[in-house]
SEKOL-293211 format. One line per field, with one value per residue (C-alpha): residue number from 1; residue in three letters; x, y, z. Coordinates in steps of 0.2 Angstrom, whole numbers, plus 5000, padded with zeros to 4 digits. Layout:
n <- [NUM / ...];
res <- [ALA / ...];
c1 <- [X / ...];
c2 <- [Y / ...];
c3 <- [Z / ...];
REM end
This chain:
n <- [1 / 2 / 3 / 4 / 5 / 6 / 7 / 8 / 9 / 10 / 11 / 12 / 13 / 14 / 15 / 16 / 17 / 18 / 19 / 20 / 21 / 22 / 23 / 24 / 25 / 26 / 27 / 28 / 29 / 30 / 31 / 32 / 33 / 34 / 35 / 36 / 37 / 38 / 39 / 40 / 41 / 42 / 43 / 44 / 45 / 46 / 47 / 48 / 49 / 50 / 51 / 52 / 53 / 54 / 55 / 56 / 57 / 58 / 59 / 60 / 61 / 62 / 63 / 64 / 65 / 66 / 67 / 68 / 69 / 70 / 71 / 72 / 73 / 74 / 75 / 76 / 77 / 78 / 79 / 80 / 81 / 82 / 83 / 84 / 85 / 86 / 87 / 88 / 89 / 90 / 91 / 92 / 93 / 94 / 95 / 96 / 97 / 98 / 99 / 100 / 101 / 102 / 103 / 104 / 105 / 106 / 107 / 108 / 109 / 110 / 111 / 112 / 113 / 114 / 115 / 116 / 117 / 118 / 119 / 120 / 121 / 122 / 123 / 124 / 125 / 126 / 127 / 128 / 129 / 130 / 131 / 132 / 133 / 134 / 135 / 136 / 137 / 138 / 139 / 140 / 141 / 142 / 143 / 144 / 145 / 146 / 147 / 148 / 149 / 150 / 151 / 152 / 153 / 154 / 155 / 156 / 157 / 158 / 159 / 160 / 161 / 162 / 163 / 164 / 165 / 166 / 167 / 168 / 169 / 170 / 171 / 172 / 173 / 174];
res <- [MET / ASN / TYR / GLN / HIS / GLN / GLN / ARG / ASN / GLU / GLU / GLU / ASN / ALA / LEU / ILE / GLU / LYS / ILE / ILE / ASP / THR / LYS / ARG / VAL / ALA / LYS / VAL / VAL / LYS / GLY / GLY / ARG / ASN / PHE / SER / PHE / THR / ALA / ILE / VAL / VAL / VAL / GLY / ASP / ARG / GLU / GLY / LYS / ILE / GLY / VAL / GLY / ASN / GLY / LYS / ALA / ASN / GLU / ILE / VAL / ASP / ALA / ILE / ARG / LYS / ALA / LYS / GLU / LYS / ALA / VAL / LYS / SER / MET / PHE / THR / VAL / PRO / ILE / VAL / ARG / GLY / THR / VAL / PRO / HIS / GLU / ILE / VAL / ALA / ARG / PHE / GLY / ALA / SER / LYS / VAL / LEU / ILE / LYS / PRO / ALA / ALA / PRO / GLY / THR / GLY / VAL / ILE / ALA / GLY / ASN / THR / THR / ARG / ALA / ILE / PHE / GLU / ALA / ALA / GLY / ILE / GLU / ASN / VAL / LEU / CYS / LYS / SER / LEU / GLY / SER / ASN / THR / PRO / THR / ASN / VAL / VAL / LYS / ALA / THR / ILE / GLN / GLY / LEU / LYS / ASP / MET / ARG / THR / ILE / ALA / ASP / VAL / ALA / ARG / LEU / ARG / ASN / LYS / SER / VAL / ALA / GLU / LEU / THR / GLY / ARG / GLU / GLU / LYS];
c1 <- [4869 / 4879 / 4886 / 4889 / 4899 / 4909 / 4911 / 4920 / 4931 / 4937 / 4940 / 4951 / 4961 / 4965 / 4973 / 4992 / 4997 / 5014 / 5020 / 5029 / 5036 / 5032 / 5038 / 5039 / 5032 / 5032 / 5020 / 5029 / 5018 / 5017 / 5020 / 5034 / 5032 / 5018 / 5024 / 5012 / 5015 / 5011 / 5013 / 5010 / 5003 / 4998 / 4986 / 4984 / 4977 / 4991 / 4980 / 4978 / 4971 / 4979 / 4975 / 4987 / 4982 / 4989 / 4986 / 4990 / 4988 / 4997 / 5003 / 5011 / 5000 / 4984 / 4992 / 4995 / 4978 / 4970 / 4981 / 4976 / 4957 / 4960 / 4970 / 4957 / 4944 / 4955 / 4958 / 4957 / 4962 / 4979 / 4980 / 4992 / 4998 / 5009 / 5014 / 5020 / 5012 / 5006 / 5017 / 5030 / 5026 / 5033 / 5022 / 5024 / 5019 / 5027 / 5044 / 5044 / 5047 / 5044 / 5048 / 5039 / 5043 / 5038 / 5050 / 5053 / 5047 / 5061 / 5067 / 5059 / 5054 / 5068 / 5063 / 5066 / 5060 / 5046 / 5038 / 5044 / 5030 / 5018 / 5021 / 5022 / 5006 / 4998 / 5005 / 5016 / 5031 / 5040 / 5043 / 5058 / 5055 / 5066 / 5063 / 5070 / 5069 / 5064 / 5063 / 5052 / 5042 / 5024 / 5027 / 5036 / 5020 / 5008 / 5018 / 5019 / 4999 / 4996 / 5006 / 4997 / 4980 / 4986 / 4989 / 4979 / 4978 / 4976 / 4960 / 4956 / 4961 / 4952 / 4936 / 4939 / 4939 / 4929 / 4940 / 4945 / 4960 / 4967 / 4964 / 4974 / 4989 / 4986 / 4987 / 4976 / 4966 / 4969];
c2 <- [4923 / 4906 / 4908 / 4927 / 4921 / 4909 / 4921 / 4932 / 4920 / 4914 / 4932 / 4935 / 4919 / 4924 / 4940 / 4940 / 4947 / 4957 / 4963 / 4979 / 4985 / 4981 / 4990 / 4989 / 5007 / 5012 / 5024 / 5029 / 5029 / 5033 / 5014 / 5013 / 5008 / 5001 / 4992 / 4989 / 4984 / 4993 / 4983 / 4990 / 4977 / 4977 / 4967 / 4964 / 4952 / 4953 / 4960 / 4978 / 4978 / 4983 / 4990 / 4996 / 4996 / 5001 / 4990 / 4992 / 4982 / 4973 / 4958 / 4959 / 4945 / 4956 / 4971 / 4961 / 4956 / 4972 / 4979 / 4967 / 4969 / 4988 / 4985 / 4975 / 4987 / 5001 / 4991 / 5001 / 4997 / 5003 / 5006 / 4994 / 4996 / 4981 / 4975 / 4993 / 5009 / 5020 / 5036 / 5044 / 5052 / 5060 / 5058 / 5066 / 5063 / 5072 / 5074 / 5057 / 5058 / 5044 / 5043 / 5031 / 5028 / 5013 / 5002 / 4990 / 4971 / 4962 / 4976 / 4969 / 4979 / 4990 / 4998 / 4998 / 4986 / 4995 / 5000 / 4982 / 4974 / 4987 / 4983 / 4964 / 4963 / 4975 / 4964 / 4977 / 4967 / 4981 / 4997 / 5008 / 5017 / 5029 / 5036 / 5052 / 5062 / 5052 / 5035 / 5033 / 5017 / 5024 / 5040 / 5030 / 5018 / 5033 / 5042 / 5026 / 5025 / 5042 / 5041 / 5025 / 5033 / 5048 / 5037 / 5039 / 5029 / 5037 / 5031 / 5039 / 5056 / 5055 / 5051 / 5065 / 5078 / 5070 / 5065 / 5049 / 5042 / 5045 / 5063 / 5063 / 5055 / 5062 / 5044 / 5036 / 5021 / 5003];
c3 <- [5029 / 5028 / 5011 / 5014 / 5028 / 5018 / 5004 / 5015 / 5023 / 5004 / 5000 / 5017 / 5014 / 4997 / 5002 / 5007 / 5022 / 5027 / 5042 / 5040 / 5057 / 5075 / 5089 / 5107 / 5115 / 5133 / 5144 / 5159 / 5173 / 5193 / 5196 / 5183 / 5164 / 5156 / 5138 / 5123 / 5105 / 5088 / 5073 / 5054 / 5041 / 5024 / 5015 / 4996 / 4984 / 4970 / 4959 / 4963 / 4979 / 4996 / 5011 / 5026 / 5045 / 5062 / 5076 / 5096 / 5110 / 5126 / 5116 / 5099 / 5091 / 5097 / 5089 / 5071 / 5072 / 5075 / 5060 / 5049 / 5053 / 5050 / 5034 / 5026 / 5029 / 5022 / 5004 / 4988 / 4971 / 4965 / 4944 / 4937 / 4918 / 4912 / 4928 / 4934 / 4940 / 4926 / 4929 / 4940 / 4956 / 4972 / 4987 / 5003 / 5022 / 5035 / 5034 / 5022 / 5003 / 4993 / 4974 / 4963 / 4944 / 4932 / 4928 / 4911 / 4910 / 4920 / 4931 / 4946 / 4962 / 4967 / 4984 / 5002 / 5014 / 5019 / 5001 / 4994 / 5006 / 4999 / 4979 / 4982 / 4990 / 4976 / 4963 / 4954 / 4948 / 4940 / 4948 / 4955 / 4972 / 4982 / 5000 / 5000 / 5018 / 5034 / 5032 / 5049 / 5042 / 5047 / 5037 / 5023 / 5021 / 5023 / 5009 / 4997 / 5000 / 4997 / 4980 / 4974 / 4978 / 4966 / 4952 / 4937 / 4921 / 4904 / 4903 / 4919 / 4915 / 4897 / 4906 / 4919 / 4905 / 4894 / 4880 / 4872 / 4874 / 4857 / 4859 / 4873 / 4866 / 4849 / 4840 / 4831 / 4839 / 4831];
REM end
């Protein structure tokens, strides 16, 4: 028991945490306005595992803590090929649309602040990303996450089609 708890703490310490957005929201009630805070946090291990979470609380620190806990629970693996994404994709969520393109080595992360935090947490070093449509941070984050979840490597596609990578690409295996 103690060993498992210690191992979990080491894993959580290895994760990097980036706060994407925080805002104060107001609920109008009979006696006036009640203020609370929302936060969007991304966590990642810089080796392809990331998660994003939303938190809401009366204090900003609690909102960030809740968002981090949800992000850790929602972690998934992103396919990374030679430091970039495997292919181009356009992902949508609501009125937000995000274009994610692979980039040559040395390009760096060319993206807006919202999506940059996600790519850096995932460990993607070279990528081009353009936010099209609505730039609401919540929807841009959800569109980016959806795009990364829909990414497939050529090996994944070959496995799904019960073929070898050489059959799909038309090249001889070395």
